[in-house]
N, C-alpha and C positions, 0 to 999 in steps of 0.2 A: 504493500500500500504506500509506503514511504517512497519507494522507487517510482511508482506510478504517478504520485502527486508531483514529484519533482519533474518527471518527464513532461507532464502536462504544463507545468510552469514554463518549460522551455519550448512550448508550442507543439509538442507531439500529442498524439491521441492514443494512449496505451489501452490495450485490451487485457482485462484481468482473467486469469485462469486459476481457479481455486475451488474450494467447496465452502458454502455458507448455508447455514440451516434456514429452515422456513419459520423460525421463531421470531419474536419481536426484535431481538438484538440483530438478527440477520437482516430483517426487513429495514431496520434503521441504518444498518451499515450499507446496504445496497442503495438506499436513498441518498445517503451522504456521498457515496462514490459517484453517483450520477450527477449530483449537484456540482461536483468538482470537475465534471467533464470526462469521467472515466467510463469506458465501455464495459458494462456488466452482463451483457446478454449471453456470454459464453460460460459464465460461472455455473458450476454444478450445484443445484439447490436440492439438498437432501431433506426429505421429510422425516428421516429417522435420526440424523446426526445433528447435534446442537452446534451453534456457531462457536468456533474456537475463540479463545481470549488470550490477551497478552497484558502483562502488568510489569511496569518498571518503576523502581524507586531510585530517585536521584537526590543527591545532596550537594553541598557546596564544592566537594572535591570530585564530583562526577557521579557515575553510575554506581550505586550501592548493590543492587540486586535486580534481577529480572527473571520472570517466569513466563514461559510460552506454553500454553496448552494447545497442542496441535494434534490432539487425538482424532478429531474428525477428519482433518487433512490426511493423516496417516491411514485412517480407515477407508477413506474414499479411494486412495491409491490412484491407479491410472485412469479412473473415470474423469478426472479433471483435465486429462489430455485429449479427450475424445474430439474436441473441435479441430485438433491438429491432424486427426486421422480420417474424419468422416467427410472431408471436402469443404467444410465451412471456412477453415483457415489453411488447410493443407491436407495432404494424404501421402501414403507411401510412394505413390507414383509421381506426385507433384508436391514435394515437401515444402513447408513454409520457409521463405528465404529472408525474412526480416530479422530484426534483433529480438532475442528472447532473454529476459532477465529471470534467472533461475536461482532459487535459494535452497539451502540445505535443510529446510524443515520437512522436506519429503523423506520417505524412508530410504534406508540404504539400498534396499532391493529395487525401488523405483529409480533411484539415481543411477544404479548400475545398469538398469534397463535402458534408460535414456542415453547412456554413454554409447550404446551400440544400436540404438533405434534409427531406422531410416527416416523417421519423422523429423529428426533434428540434424540430418546430414548436411543440409544447406543453410542452416540458420546461423546467424551471427550470435553465438551463444555467450552470454555473460553470466558468470557464476559467482555466488557469494555464499558463505557457510551459514549465515543467520546468527551464529554465536560460536564462541571458541569451542564449546562442547560438541558441536556438530561439524567441526572442520574436517575431521578424518573421514567423514562420509563422502567428501568430494574426491577421494582417491581415484575411483574409476573414471572420473571426468578429465583427469590430467592428460590422458592420452588423446583427447579429442583435438584435432588440429584446428577446428573452428571455434574453440572455446577461449575466452579470456577469464582468468581467475582473479577475483578481488578478495584480498585478505588483509587483516591487520598483522602486526609483527607477531603477536601471540598465536594467532591462528596459523600463520605460516610455519611457525615452529612446531605446532602440534601436527600439522599435515606432513611435514618433512621429518618429524621426530628428531629435531635438533634445536639448538639454541643459536640465535643470530645476534650479532652486535648492532646491526642496522638493517634498514629495508633493502639496501643494495645486495647485501649478502643473502638475504632471504629470497629476493627475486631471482637471483642467479641460481640458487639451490632449486627453486621451483622449475626453472628451465632444465636443469640437470635431471630432474625427476620426470621430465617429459612434457611439461606445460609448453604450449605454443606461445602464450603471452600471459604475463602476470603483473598485477599491480599490488604493491604492498604499502600500507600506510602505518604510521606510528604516532598517532595523536598530533602534537604540535611539532614533531620532528620531520625531517625530509621524507618524502614519499618516493617510491621507485617504480618505474615502468620497465619491464624486461621483455624483450622479444629477441629473435635470433640475430637481429642487426645490432644489438647492444642494449645498454641500460641507460635510461634517462632518469635524473632525479630533479626534484623541485621542493622548495620549502613552502609550507603553508603560511598564509598571512597570520600575523600575530593579532589575536582578537581576545576579548573578554568572553569566556565561555559561560553561557547561561543554561545550556542543556547539551546532552550528548546522545540521547536516544534518537536514532534515525540519521546520525551524522554519516555513518558508513554508507547507508542507502542513498543519501543525498549525493555523496561523492560518486558513487557508482552510476546513478542516473545522469548526473551532470556530465560524466565522462562519456556515456553512451550518446547523449545529445551532441556533445562536441565532436565525436567521431562521425556521427550521422551528417552533421552539417559541413564536414570536410576540414576540420581543424588539423593542423600538423600534430604529430605525437606530443611534442613539447607544449604546444598551445592547449591541447586537450587536457593534459595533466595539470597545467597551471590553472586553467579555467575550472576544472573539477575541484581543485583544492580551494579556489576562491568561493565556489558555490557552497562547499561544506563549511567554510569559515563563516560565511554569511548566515548559514543555518544555525550553527552552534552559538553564534553571538545573539541570535534572536531577531536578526534583521529580516527574516522571511517567516511567514506563518507556518505553524506545524500542521 
C-alpha cells in the first residue's frame, strides 16, 4: 500500500494484487484505496478470510516494534495472482511486461513458485522483504535476471548470512550470490546500487526524522518511478533517496 501510494504521487496508476476480506475493515480499506486513485478491481475478496492488519509502534528514536498479521494473505496463496494468468493482466503465453512490486509477506512456497513462473518472465520485477524477519524468503528470487532486490543493511546481511560494514559491501555480496541488480540502504548513511556494470553510491539528504514506517517502501516506489521515466542510474538513486527523506521528515502525507 505504501509503494502504491507513492507511485500514485509520482503520476503512475498502480494496480493492487492482494487479498482483502469482505468485512467492514476490508470495505473501508478498498474505499480508501480508490479515493487515492489506486486500482482495486483485481484484488481477491474472500468471504471466509478476514482483512489482515499491521501495527507499528514508533518512538523518538525510530521504530520500536511492528506486527504484521498476514495470515489471510498466506492462506489465499496464488489466488491473488490469478489476474496475471487469466488474461486480465497477462497469461502464460503473453506474460505481463510492466513493473511488479513484490514483497516478502507471501509464503516461501509462493515466492519460490514465482521465481520460476512464466507469468513473471517478462516483468520488471522489484522485490523487497517487508521486514528483516522475512529477508531469507527472497533467496529463490536472487537468480531471476529481471529482478531488482531492495534491502536495508540488516536484511542484506540476513539474506547473505554475513555481516557488512557498509551498503557497498552488501550490494557487491548480493551480486556475488546471483542478484542481477540490488539496492541497499542504511538509514541516514550512503545507499548503494549494484549491477554488473559496477556500484553507485549516494548519501541521503540530512533531515529531521519524524517517522520511519513506510520509508523503505517510499524509497522503492520512488526508484521505480524514476527508472520508468528514464532517469540515469545515479539520478534515480538520488531522487529515490530524496523522496524517502521527504517522507520521513513528514513533508508528504502518509
